[in-house]
C-alpha positions in Angstrom: -19.8 -49.5 -9.7 -20.5 -45.9 -8.8 -17.9 -43.8 -7.0 -18.8 -41.3 -4.3 -16.9 -38.5 -2.6 -15.9 -38.6 1.0 -14.8 -35.1 1.9 -14.1 -35.9 5.6 -12.2 -39.0 4.8 -10.2 -37.2 2.1 -9.3 -34.5 4.6 -8.4 -37.0 7.3 -6.1 -38.8 4.8 -4.5 -35.5 3.8 -3.9 -34.5 7.4 -2.4 -38.0 8.1 0.1 -37.6 5.2 1.4 -34.2 6.5 1.6 -35.6 10.0 3.8 -38.5 8.9 1.1 -41.2 9.1 -0.4 -40.4 12.4 -3.9 -41.8 12.9 -6.6 -39.2 12.5 -9.8 -39.6 14.5 -12.9 -37.6 15.4 -12.5 -35.0 12.6 -15.2 -32.5 13.5 -16.0 -29.2 11.7 -16.2 -26.2 14.1 -16.8 -23.3 11.8 -17.0 -22.3 8.1 -15.9 -18.7 7.7 -15.7 -16.9 4.4 -12.0 -17.5 4.0 -11.3 -20.7 5.9 -12.7 -23.8 7.6 -11.8 -24.9 11.1 -11.8 -28.5 12.2 -10.9 -30.3 15.5 -9.4 -33.8 15.4 -7.2 -36.2 17.2 -3.8 -37.3 15.9 -2.8 -40.5 17.7 -5.0 -39.2 20.5 -3.5 -35.7 20.6 -6.2 -33.0 20.2 -5.4 -30.6 17.4 -7.0 -27.9 15.3 -6.7 -27.4 11.5 -7.6 -24.3 9.6 -8.0 -24.9 5.8 -8.1 -22.1 3.3 -11.1 -21.8 1.0 -10.6 -21.3 -2.7 -10.6 -17.7 -3.8 -8.8 -16.4 -0.6 -5.5 -15.0 -1.8 -3.9 -14.4 1.6 -0.7 -16.4 2.3 -1.3 -18.6 5.3 2.4 -19.3 5.5 2.9 -15.6 6.6 0.4 -16.2 9.3 2.3 -19.3 10.4 5.5 -17.2 10.5 3.7 -14.7 12.8 2.6 -17.5 15.1 6.2 -18.8 15.4 7.5 -15.3 16.1 4.7 -14.6 18.6 5.6 -17.7 20.6 9.2 -16.7 20.7 8.2 -13.2 21.9 6.2 -14.7 24.8 2.7 -14.2 23.4 0.4 -17.0 24.6 -0.5 -18.8 21.4 -1.4 -22.3 20.4 1.6 -24.4 19.4 2.2 -24.5 15.7 2.3 -28.2 14.6 2.5 -27.9 10.8 1.7 -25.6 7.9 1.8 -25.8 4.2 -0.3 -26.7 1.2 -2.2 -29.8 0.5 -1.9 -31.7 -2.8 -5.1 -30.2 -4.1 -3.7 -26.7 -3.4 -5.4 -25.5 -0.3 -3.2 -24.0 2.4 -3.5 -25.1 6.0 -2.3 -24.5 9.5 -2.4 -27.2 12.2 -2.2 -26.0 15.8 -2.5 -27.5 19.3 -6.0 -27.5 20.9 -6.3 -25.0 23.8 -9.1 -25.6 26.2 -11.2 -22.6 27.1 -13.9 -20.3 26.0 -14.1 -17.7 23.1 -17.8 -16.7 23.3 -17.8 -13.1 24.6 -21.3 -13.4 26.3 -20.1 -16.3 28.5 -16.7 -14.7 29.3 -18.5 -11.4 30.4 -21.4 -13.0 32.3 -20.8 -16.6 33.5 -19.8 -17.1 37.1 -16.9 -19.5 36.2 -15.1 -16.5 34.6 -15.6 -14.1 37.5 -11.9 -14.3 38.6 -10.7 -14.1 35.0 -12.7 -10.9 34.4 -10.7 -9.2 37.2 -7.4 -10.0 35.5 -8.1 -10.0 31.8 -7.4 -6.3 31.0 -3.9 -6.5 32.5 -3.3 -9.8 30.7 -4.5 -8.3 27.4 -2.1 -5.4 28.0 0.8 -7.7 28.6 0.0 -9.9 25.6 -0.3 -6.9 23.3 3.1 -5.5 24.5 4.6 -8.9 23.6 2.9 -8.8 20.2 4.4 -5.4 19.5 7.8 -6.6 20.6 8.0 -9.1 17.7 10.9 -8.0 15.4 9.4 -6.9 12.1 12.3 -8.5 10.2 11.4 -11.9 11.7 8.1 -12.0 9.8 8.5 -11.5 6.1 5.5 -10.7 4.0 3.3 -8.7 6.4 1.5 -5.8 4.7 1.9 -2.2 5.8 -1.2 -0.3 4.9 -2.5 3.2 5.8 -5.8 2.2 7.5 -7.3 5.7 6.9 -6.6 5.6 3.2 -7.8 2.0 2.8 -11.2 2.6 4.4 -11.6 6.0 2.8 -11.3 4.3 -0.5 -13.6 1.5 0.6 -16.4 3.9 1.6 -16.1 6.0 -1.6 -16.4 2.8 -3.6 -19.4 1.6 -1.6 -21.2 5.0 -1.8 -20.8 4.9 -5.6 -22.0 1.4 -6.0 -24.9 1.6 -3.5 -25.9 5.3 -4.0 -25.9 5.8 -0.3 -24.7 8.6 2.0 -23.4 8.2 5.5 -22.9 11.6 7.1 -21.7 10.2 10.4 -18.9 8.3 8.7 -17.9 11.5 6.8 -17.9 13.4 10.1 -15.6 10.7 11.6 -13.2 10.9 8.7 -13.1 14.7 9.1 -12.2 14.5 12.8 -9.7 11.7 12.2 -7.9 13.7 9.5 -7.6 16.8 11.7 -6.5 15.0 14.8 -4.2 12.2 13.6 -1.6 11.4 16.4 2.1 11.7 15.5 3.7 8.3 16.0 7.1 7.0 14.9 6.5 3.5 16.2 5.9 0.7 13.7 5.4 -2.8 15.0 3.7 -6.1 14.2 0.0 -5.5 14.9 -2.5 -8.3 15.5 -5.2 -6.5 13.7 -8.3 -8.1 15.4 -7.5 -8.4 19.1 -10.8 -8.6 20.9 -13.1 -11.0 22.7 -14.0 -13.8 20.3 -10.4 -14.0 19.1 -8.9 -15.0 22.5 -9.2 -18.2 24.4 -10.1 -17.6 28.0 -10.2 -20.0 31.0 -11.3 -19.5 34.6 -7.7 -18.4 35.2 -7.8 -15.7 32.5 -6.1 -15.4 29.1 -4.9 -18.7 27.6 -4.2 -18.0 24.0 -4.4 -15.3 21.3 -6.1 -16.6 18.2 -6.9 -15.6 14.6 -3.8 -13.9 13.3 -5.0 -13.6 9.7 -5.2 -9.8 9.8 -1.8 -9.3 11.2 0.1 -6.4 9.6 2.7 -3.7 10.2 1.3 -0.6 11.8 0.9 1.7 14.9 0.7 -0.5 18.0 -2.0 1.7 19.4 -4.3 0.3 16.7 -4.7 -2.9 18.7 -5.5 -1.1 21.9 -8.0 1.1 20.2 -9.7 -1.8 18.5 -10.1 -3.5 21.9 -12.0 -0.5 23.1 -14.5 -0.3 20.2 -18.0 -0.3 21.6 -19.2 -3.2 19.5 -16.6 -5.4 21.2 -18.0 -4.7 24.7 -21.0 -6.9 23.9 -23.5 -4.9 25.9 -21.2 -3.9 28.8 -20.6 -0.3 29.6 -16.9 -0.9 30.5 -14.7 0.5 27.7 -12.0 -2.2 27.4 -13.7 -5.3 25.9 -16.6 -4.8 28.4 -14.1 -5.6 31.2 -12.4 -2.5 32.5 -11.2 1.0 32.2 -9.0 2.5 29.5 -6.6 3.8 32.2 -6.0 0.3 33.4 -5.2 -0.9 29.8 -2.8 2.0 29.3 -1.1 1.6 32.6 -0.7 -2.2 32.1 0.6 -1.7 28.5 3.2 1.0 29.6 4.4 -1.3 32.4 4.8 -4.3 30.1 6.1 -2.6 27.0 8.2 0.2 28.5 6.7 2.5 25.9 4.4 5.4 26.5 0.7 4.9 25.7 -1.1 8.2 24.9 -4.8 8.3 25.9 -5.5 10.7 23.0 -3.9 8.3 20.6 -6.0 5.5 22.1 -9.2 7.5 21.6 -8.2 8.3 18.0 -7.7 4.6 17.2 -11.0 3.8 18.9 -12.8 6.2 16.7 -11.1 4.8 13.6 -11.9 1.2 14.8 -15.6 2.1 15.1 -15.5 3.7 11.6 -13.7 0.6 10.2 -16.3 -1.8 11.7 -19.1 0.3 10.3 -17.6 0.1 6.8 -16.9 -3.6 7.2 -20.6 -4.1 7.9 -21.4 -2.2 4.7 -18.9 -4.3 2.7 -20.5 -7.5 4.0 -24.0 -6.3 3.3 -23.0 -5.1 -0.2 -22.1 -8.6 -1.2 -25.8 -9.5 -0.8 -27.2 -6.2 -2.1 -25.1 -6.3 -5.2 -25.9 -9.9 -5.9 -22.4 -11.4 -5.4 -23.5 -13.6 -2.5 -27.2 -13.8 -1.7 -27.4 -14.4 2.1 -29.8 -13.5 4.9 -26.8 -13.3 7.2 -25.0 -10.8 5.0 -28.1 -8.7 4.5 -28.8 -8.7 8.3 -25.3 -7.4 9.1 -26.2 -4.3 7.1 -28.5 -3.3 9.9 -25.5 -2.9 12.1 -24.2 0.0 10.0 -26.5 2.4 11.9 -25.3 1.0 15.2 -21.8 2.1 14.3 -23.0 5.5 13.2 -24.5 5.9 16.6 -21.3 4.6 18.3 -19.3 7.2 16.3 -21.4 10.0 17.6 -20.8 8.7 21.1 -17.1 8.4 20.5 -16.9 11.9 19.2 -19.0 13.4 21.9 -17.2 16.4 23.5 -14.8 16.6 20.5 -16.9 18.9 18.2 -14.7 21.9 18.8 -11.9 20.2 16.8 -14.4 19.8 13.9 -15.6 23.3 13.8 -19.1 22.1 14.8 -21.0 23.8 17.5 
């Protein structure tokens, strides 16, 4: 008799074990990212989501689970954490409640059903980020605290050496960033990837903040600046996620957090966010170009590097005097 593998059945059985024997039905894969898989399923009829870590990813999902718990206590709208841990075969997992809504930016920005939500999302994002930044750092052990400038400076230097490329626009951005770094004594929990695509939205507005895998300790203005990066406007000209004005975001954040929000600091982090995304595109393309992972998708994302170079020039427009450039 020949044996055969049943990956879906094996996963369903593993989920049932960690959920104390609940019956698992309709296990359906939703996505397969580089670091984890996402599946939807029913557990005794309750709709849930599981994210399972892929082999080779070294991040500790238990830290992410701790952030989710702390975020819920702080009042951040997040899915309910049902379970987390490690399966018998070694893969880490997080199981959360299913939140109904939409994550696709194009639909949120254009579909009529979200017209009312679009009028309130900037304020809701500001309130949610204020809650994220209120999470006591000591409540979440294991979060990294990295210097974003130093990290991406090293990444670009390594890529330039490996690929024998030059990116003057990125060098210009680093020069401006180094000369204009805002002074900030605040250090908080930072989501690290707060943007359309990583939030669940319904016709009533924000329903849940998702994808906490890049959470870390840093300057809270990093999250606000990332939300304003031009790539995350998805074709809209409105600066904050394609939805509204920077002033509305800053005003809402100050009101919700009780902390000042400096527009110059916001712009600085927006420039750094644009630079980071450009370097991230280079990193993904390099996996293909250097032969680590041959992929049309990875190769194609390399074309977006020039988009970010253009976006950097737009973001720095009017700031040449601080670079000594006429």
